N, C-alpha and C positions, 0 to 999 in steps of 0.2 A: 287544294285550296279551291273552295266552291266558289260559284259565281251566281249573281242574282239574275233570275231568268227574264225579268222584265227588261233589264238591261241589255240582255243578249237579244231579246226581240227588237228592242229599239235600234239596237247597233248592228243590224246585220249588214250593211254596207261595210262596216269596219271589219267584220268576220270574213267578208269575202276577199279583203285586201291582205289578210294575214296568211303567210306561208308556213308549212311545217318546217322546212328546211331552215329558214331564218330563226325560227324559234328554238330549232334543235341546237343552233350554234351558241345561244345564250340561255342557259337553263333557268336563271332567275327571271329573264322576259317570258320565257316560255310558260312559266308558273302563273304569270299575271295577264296571259292573252286569252281571249275567248277561244271556243273549241271550233276549230274550223269544220268539223264533221256537222256542226248544228246549222251551216248555211242553207237557208232556204226551207228549213223544216218548219218554222213558224213565221214565214215571210209576211211582212206587214202589207196592208192593202194600199195600193197607191191611190194617191189623192184624185177625186174626180172619177173613179172607175164607175161604170153604171151599166146595167144590163141593157140589151137589145130586144126589139120585139121579133120573134120568132115568125118566119113563114112556114108554110106546110113542109117543105123539104128540110129546112133547118131543124124543126121539130122532130122529124123522123131521124135525122142524125144524131141529135142529142139523145133521143130515145134508144138508139142502138148502143151508144156507150153506157148509158144507165143501165141497160139490160145486160151488159158484159159484166159490169161490178155487180148487179143485183143477183146473178146467177152464180158467180164466182164463189167457190168455198175456199180454196187455198191457192195460192201462187207463190212460185219460188224461181229463183234464177241467179243471174250475175248482174251487176250494174256498173255504170261508169259516170261518175258525178263530175261536172265540169262548173266551176264557179265563174263569176263575171270577169275575173283576172286571168281566166285561162288555166287555173291551178286544176288539176285532175286527180281524183280519188276513185279508187276501185274496190270491188268487194263482192259479197253475196247477200242475198236477201231473202226473206220468207214472209208472206202475208197470210193472214186467217181472218175471214170475218166472222163476227162483225168487230172492226176496230183494231185487230192485233197485227203487228208487224215488227219485223227485226231486220235491221242493216248492220251486218259485220263488215268494217272496212279492213282491207288488206294492209299488211304492214308496209310502211313504218308507221302507220298512223295509230294502230291499236286503239280504235274508237268504235263504240257501239251506239246505235239508236235503237231503242225498243218501246213499243207500246203494247200495254196489256189490255187495252180496249177502254180504258180510263184516263190513264196518264201516259206521257211520253216522256222518256229520259233520254237525254244525250249524255253518254259516259265516255270519259278519257281514261283508259287504263294507265297510261303513262303518267299522267299527272294526278291520278287517283282522286279524280273530282267527277261531279255529275251535276246537270241542270235538269229540272222537271217541269213540265207545263201541262196542262189538262189537254186531252185530245181534242176537245171541243172548242179550243182556241187555235187550232190548226186547219189549214184547208183540206186535210184528209178526212176530217170527219164526215163530211158530205158524200164522200166516195165509198167509205168502208162501213157505213152504218147497217144496222140489220135491214132496213128497207130502203133501198137506193132510189131516189125519185128527183132527178136533177132539175127538171122544170119545176117541181114544188118548192125544192129547198134551195135551189142556187140561182144566181142572177147570171145569165149567159151574156158574155162579153164578145165572143166571136165563134163563128161557126164555118167550116169549110169541109168539103169532101170532093175527092178525086177518085179516079179508077183504083188507085192503091192505098189510100190512106183517108183517115177522118181527123179532123182537129176541133176541138171544142176548149175555149177559155172560159173559165167560171169563177165565181166567189160565192161563198156561203151566204145566204140572205140574212142570217143572224148577224146583228151588230156586234155581238160578242165574239164573233168568230173572224178574226182578221185572216187576211191571205188572198192571194189571187194564184191560181194555178192553171196551166195550159197543158191538155192532154193530146197526144198525138198516138192513133190507133193504127196498125197495120191491117189492111183488108186482105182476105184471101179465103180459103175454105171456111175459116173461122176468123172472127175478129180477134186481134191480139194486141195488147199494150205495147207500145214500142218506146215511149219517152214521155217524160212531163217537165215543165218548166215553171218555177215559182218565181215570182216578181215582187221585189222589197219596195219599200216606199220612196227609194231614190230611182227605181226603175231598173234596177240591175238585176239580171237573171241568173238563176242556178240551174242547170239543166241535169236531168238524171235519165241516162238511156238504160234499157234493161234488154238482157238476151238470154238465150239458153233456158227459156222458159218452160216450166213444167206447171199444169194446171190440175187442180183439184186432186193432188196427191195427198197422202196422209202425213199430217204435221203433229209433232208432239207440243201440246200445250204448254209444257213446261218451258219451251223456247221464249215464250212471250212473258215470262215472270219477271219482273223488274227486281233485281237484287242490288244492293248497294255496292259499289265499287269496293273490291277488297273482303266482302262479306258474302259467304255462300248462301245466306238465308234470305227467303222473301221479306221484302220491307213494305 
């Protein structure tokens, strides 16, 4: 049973509250519920969010994070996603700039989120359904575009830097791109992505922590082709 993506985006707070275990107990209810893996992937912009004026140090922090994404060719590793209600989902991910990524959720979820650089698909293999949304309507567009320039393309809402980490919260300047995302980067010999948090219109957060990262290794473009659930061919 398919779902209307606009309804999914508008009801992300409801998605967060839904657990896989309770859905499994009632197959009929499970078929009617939104896809839990979609939580936070197209989070709506919180009311009243506005950018801050950056000082020189903050501008340099933002530039460091922009440079990380701007020079990244591919990234892969493991992830742990934690919803506002504490529900945890795990899996593996791959990213390839510009705009392509794939998140494979570990069992028992059997869910996939894949972007081909133009569209993002949220697929549930158990329910045999899929939601799609344009990548430009998600907060990930500004981070994975061909030329990453956060000062130019994003409103910066928060900047912090310590001896061990950088934090930047941002939203795309485009009014057609809802979503707010907070990035945390670990400092070391090289900067490394540690986690991100998306915030929905109700102020509820979805956190994705990443680990076992491999940077700029060869990835197959076929991994980022969106194929309809139950259909092996490109759609």
